[in-house]
N, C-alpha and C positions, 0 to 999 in steps of 0.2 A: 693601670693596665690590668685587665682581667687575666688571672692565671688559668692556663689551660688545664682542664681536668685530665688526670692520667687514666687511661683506660686499663683496667685490670686484665690480666691474662685470662683466657677462657678456662673455666673449670671442667669443661667437657671435652673429650677427645674428638677427633674427626671420625666420621663414619663413611666408609667407602670412598675416602679421599675428599669428603665434603665437610667444610667447616660448619659448626653450629651457628644458628642465627643469634645475633647479639642485639638486644634492645636496650636503649637508655631511656628511662622515664624523663619526660620534659620537666624543666625547672618550675614551670607554672602550669596549673591545671586544677580542675574541680573534681577529679576522680577520688572516690573514697578508698578504693583498694587497688592493688596491682592488677587484680583480675578485671576490674572495670575498665582500666586503661587498655589492657591487652584485647579485650573484647571489641573495643572501639577501633583500636589500631589495626587489628587483624580481622576486620569486618568481613573480608572475603572468606575467612575460614568458618565463621559462625561461632556463637557463644558455646555451643555444645562441644566443639573441638577444644576450645580453650579450657573449659571445665574438665574435660576428660584428661587433658594433659596435666592440669594442676592436680587432679585426683590421683594420677599415676606417678606423680613426683617427677615429671619430665621437664618442668620449668625450674631452673635453679638460679640462685644468687651467686655472687662472687666467691663465696665460701664453698660452693658446690652443693650446698644443702637445698632440698626442695623448697620452693616458695609455697606457703600455705594459701589455701583458697581465699581466706579472709585477711591476708597480710595487708596492713595499711599502706596506702600510697606513700612513697618516699621520693621526693624530687631528686633527680640525678642518679637514682639507683640503676644498676645494670642487671639484666637477667639474660639467661641463655637457654636455648632449647634446640632440639633437632626437629625439623619438619619431617613429616612422612614423605619419603622419596616418591616421585611420580613413577608410574609404570613406563619404562623406557625400552624401546626396541634397541638391542645392542647393535652398534655400528660394526660390521664384520671385517673391518680393515685395521691393521695395526698402526700405532704411532711409532715412527722410527726416531731414535735418538742418534743424531749425527755428531754431537759434541757434548761433552760433560766435563766440567771441572768443579772446583770448590766454590765458584761464584755463579756460574750460569749453566743452563741446559738449553741446547738448541734442538728442537724437534721438527721432524718433517711430518706434518699433519695430513691425514687423508681427507678427501671430500666427505661431506655429510657429518663430520664430527665437529661440534662446537668447541671453541677454545676454552671458555670458562663457563661455570654454571650460570644459567640464565633461562627464565621461563620454564619450559618443560624439559630442558636439557640440563641435567644436574650431575649424576654419577657418570653418565655417558658423555664425558667431555675430555678434552686432551689433558687439562689440568688435573682432574680427579684421577684419570688413568695413570698419569706419570707419578703422582704422589704415591699411589698404591704400588706401581711396578718398580719404582726406584727407591721406595721407602724414604721419601723426602716430604714429610708432612708440612714443612714450612715453604714449599715451592710455591711461587706466585708467577703470574704472567706479566711481562713488561709491556705487552701490547696484545692486540687480538686480530685474528682473521675471521671473516665471515664463515659461518658453518659450511657453506657450499664451496668455499675456496680451499684448495689444497696448498700445502707448502710450508715454508719455514716460519717458526714462531720461537721467540726468545723468552725463556723463563729464568727467574732469578732464584738462587738457592737460599740466600740469607735475607731475612726481612729488612735488616738495617741497610742493605745495599740496593733494595728495590728502587728507591727514589732516584738513585744515580742513573740507573739504566732507563727508567721511564723518562727521565729528563732528556736522554738522547733522542727519543722519538718526539717529545714535545718540541724540542729545539731543532728538529729536522736534521740531526747529525747522523742519522742512519741512512745509508744508501740502499734503497729497496728496489729490486727488479722483479718484474712479473713476466710470465708468458701467457699467451691466450691463443686459442684457435677460433677463427671467425671467418665469415665469407671473404673472398678475395674480390676486390674492386679495382680493376686496372686504371680506373679514372681518378683514384685517390693519389695525390702527390705524397710521397713518403721520402724521408721521415718528416714528421710534422709535430708541432707542439699545440695542444688544445688548451684553451683557456676559457673558463666560463664561471658563472656564479651558480653554485649548487646549494639547494636547501632541502633539508629532510625534516618533515614535521612529525611530531610524536603521534603515534597511532596510525600513521600512513605507511604502507609497505614500501613505497618507492620514493626515491629522491627525484628532484626535478631541477632543470635549469631555469633561471629567472633572469630578467634584465638587471644590470648593476655591475659594480666592480667585481672582477673575478676573484674567487677564493679557492679555485681548483685548477691546477695546472698538471698536465700529463704529457709526457713525450711518447709518441707512438712511432715504432719502426717496423718495417716489413722485414722479416727474417728470411722467409721463403714461401713459395706458393705452389699449388698444384692445380692444373686445369681440370683434371679429373681425379676423383678420390675413390679407390676401391672398385668393386664390381658394378655397383649401382651408379656411382659417380654422383656429382652434385652440380647443378647449373652454375657456371661461373667459377667453380672450384673453391678451394679453401686456402687459407693462408695462416701461417704462424707469425705472431706478432710479439715484439718485445715492448713492454710497457714500463715506463719509469715515472712514477708519480712524484711530483715535487711538493705536493700537499696531501692531506689525508682526510678529505671529505668522505662521508658515508657513501658507498657504492660508486665512488668517483670513476674508477676505470670502466665499470659497466655502463655508467651514464655516458661517458665520453665516447666509448666505442659505438654505442647506439646512436649518438648524435652524428657520428661519421657515416652512419648507414651500414655498419658492419657489426651488429650486435654479437656478443660472445655466444658461442654454441652452448645450449643447455641452460640458458638463463630463464628462470621461471617468472622474472619480474620485468625484464626489458627485452624488446620494446613494449610487450604487453604482459599484463599479469595473467598467468594461467591458473587453472584450478589447482589447489594444493595437492601435492602428491602424498600418498600414504607414508606413514613413518617407516614402513618396511621397504619402501621403493628406493633402491639404490642404483637404478638404471640411469643412463645418460647424465652423468654429473656435469656440472658447470665447468666449462673448459678454461678455467683460470687457475694459474699456479703461481704462488709466491716463490720465485725461483732462486733469489739471492738476497743475502743480507751482508752488508759491509759496514764496519764501524770500528772506532778506536775504543777499546775497553776503558770505561771511566775509572775502574778500580785498579787494574793491572797495567794499563797503558799499552797493552798488546793490540796489534792490528788484526782484526778478524775478517775473514772472507769465507762465507759459507755458501754452499750450493746445494740445491735439492737434487736428489737422485731420480726424481720422477719424470716421466714423459706423459704428456696429455694423451688420453685414450683415443680421442677422435683423430689425432694426428698419426698415432701408431696404426690404427685400423678404423677408418671412418665407418665402414659397413658394420663392424662389430659394435661400435658405440651407438650408431643410429638404430640398430636392431634391439638395443636394450640388453645386450649380453655382457655388459661390463661386469667384471667380477673382482674388481679391486685393483689398486695400483701396484706396480712392481718395478724394480729398477730396470731401466732400459725397455720398458714395455712399449 
């Protein structure tokens, strides 16, 4: 049996709550130097960027010392470096911490803020913010919410306990509840359970339903509806729905609500993909909220029941939301 190689600790500290990039050199290869491999592996950055980082001593080995530009290739070697952070528009809404103990942090994430670093969202993420604000550099996310979805996210404090909490989500032992605002259709029988097969292809923005055995199951319940909303009103009115996913496919709730003919308000992907909004456009957020989390703590055995304090803006004031004057979530808004 091949013994698993132990990953050494990072010799570089976090920056702005963001971990350094770690690269392990493959066991087999024809590269003559560490530089040659990094130029090929980081082809999107360009050889000039790699050379500049090596020249500035920004790429280091496990001992924290800069890697020389002509350092010979060493199979299995680890190197670390910090990428230059992208220019990010600050998301002007806070992340609220609703629970914190020595094992977990439960945060109430606003719309427009990514959960973890990905793509162009790095320092402006819930994880990086909480690491900075709570002074918890080892904080990690046990699961993720879409950037446009607001609500509850579970983070773990201790790296050695992260797997136990992630397993809760993998084994579907977390009861997750969502709320959504969408058109009201009096012809839809409620409550109902939607089952379908959803696929999400890499590089494609939207997920889609296809024939075959179902892999996505959602419970949809009508909480309340209004025939007219605000001064302008809306044909057919609006409804507030309670959504309970039994599975976790990408965009599952958004796909299922669209399939029912009542797409969630503010959705830029369903039923049709709209032109990308500017990074600074925080108007008309997707009206989807991760409202509740319930689970048995795998470390302490405690029964947890968490609730978001947010109210979806289009339900609080449809005219204000539709006019694009949304200025951020607040309790009881």
